[in-house]
C-alpha positions as CSV (number, residue, x, y, z in Angstrom):
1,N,0.0,0.0,0.0
2,I,1.0,3.5,-0.7
3,E,0.0,6.3,1.7
4,E,-0.4,9.7,0.2
5,K,0.2,12.7,2.5
6,P,-1.6,16.1,1.9
7,H,0.6,18.8,0.3
8,E,0.4,22.4,1.4
9,L,0.1,23.8,-2.2
10,F,-1.2,21.0,-4.4
11,S,-4.0,18.5,-4.4
12,R,-4.1,15.4,-6.7
13,D,-6.7,14.3,-9.3
14,G,-5.3,11.0,-10.7
15,M,-2.1,11.9,-12.5
16,N,-3.0,15.6,-12.5
17,I,-1.8,18.1,-9.9
18,V,-4.3,20.9,-8.9
19,Y,-3.2,24.3,-7.7
20,D,-5.5,27.0,-6.5
21,L,-4.4,30.4,-7.8
22,F,-6.0,33.4,-6.0
23,L,-6.2,36.7,-8.0
24,N,-7.5,40.0,-6.9
25,F,-10.3,41.6,-8.9
26,A,-8.1,44.0,-10.8
27,D,-5.7,41.3,-12.0
28,A,-8.6,39.1,-13.2
29,A,-10.3,42.0,-14.9
30,L,-7.2,43.6,-16.5
31,G,-5.0,40.5,-17.0
32,T,-1.6,39.8,-15.5
33,N,1.3,37.5,-15.5
34,S,1.4,35.3,-12.4
35,E,4.2,33.1,-11.1
36,V,2.8,29.6,-10.2
37,P,4.7,26.8,-8.4
38,T,5.0,23.4,-10.1
39,L,6.6,20.2,-8.9
40,T,9.8,21.2,-10.7
41,G,9.9,25.0,-9.9
42,N,8.0,28.2,-10.6
43,V,6.7,29.1,-14.1
44,K,5.0,32.3,-15.4
45,V,1.4,32.0,-16.5
46,K,-0.3,34.7,-18.6
47,I,-3.7,35.4,-17.2
48,P,-5.8,37.1,-19.9
49,A,-8.1,40.1,-19.2
50,G,-11.6,39.1,-18.2
51,T,-10.6,35.9,-16.5
52,Q,-13.5,34.5,-14.5
53,A,-13.5,32.6,-11.2
54,G,-13.5,28.9,-11.9
55,K,-11.4,29.2,-15.0
56,I,-8.9,26.3,-15.2
57,F,-5.6,26.6,-17.0
58,R,-3.6,23.5,-18.0
59,L,0.1,23.1,-17.9
60,K,0.8,20.0,-20.0
61,G,3.1,17.4,-18.6
62,K,3.6,19.2,-15.2
63,G,1.7,16.5,-13.3
64,L,2.7,13.1,-11.9
65,P,4.2,10.3,-13.9
66,S,2.0,7.2,-14.5
67,L,2.9,4.2,-12.5
68,Q,1.5,1.7,-15.1
69,Q,1.9,3.5,-18.4
70,Y,4.0,6.1,-20.1
71,G,3.4,9.8,-19.9
72,K,2.7,12.4,-17.2
73,G,-0.4,14.1,-16.0
74,D,-0.9,17.8,-16.2
75,Q,-1.0,20.6,-13.7
76,L,-4.4,22.3,-13.4
77,I,-4.5,25.8,-12.2
78,N,-7.9,26.7,-10.7
79,V,-8.6,30.5,-10.7
80,N,-10.2,32.0,-7.6
81,I,-11.0,35.7,-7.1
82,W,-9.9,37.1,-3.9
83,T,-12.3,39.6,-2.4
84,P,-11.1,41.9,0.4
85,K,-13.1,41.9,3.6
86,N,-12.1,45.5,4.5
87,L,-11.9,48.4,2.1
88,T,-10.5,51.9,2.6
89,A,-12.8,54.8,1.9
90,E,-11.0,55.4,-1.4
91,E,-11.4,51.7,-2.4
92,T,-15.1,51.8,-1.5
93,L,-15.6,54.9,-3.6
94,M,-13.9,53.3,-6.6
95,M,-16.0,50.2,-6.3
96,E,-19.2,52.3,-6.1
97,K,-18.2,54.1,-9.3
98,M,-17.6,50.7,-11.0
99,R,-21.0,49.4,-9.8
100,Q,-22.7,52.3,-11.5
101,M,-21.0,51.8,-14.8
102,P,-23.1,50.1,-17.6
103,N,-22.0,46.6,-18.4
């Protein structure tokens, strides 16, 4: 038997490794480059403007090797949008202006 211990950054889905990436609203709306950890070191990932919460990016071949076959799994990057709990007066004003803008 093989016992699998939880990892502080990754979870496992078969041969795939899953990483939760937390972005702030501005980075998700405007787009950004984000450094993401992998099993072999950090890589830069381009996050396009308008990225929605729940979007999954795939890094081919960055997962776990197969024990019974050839090949490797992928790393899946699950995008989460971080929402601040406390806003400054200026941040609240900016959010109110954005709320009133037409979609």
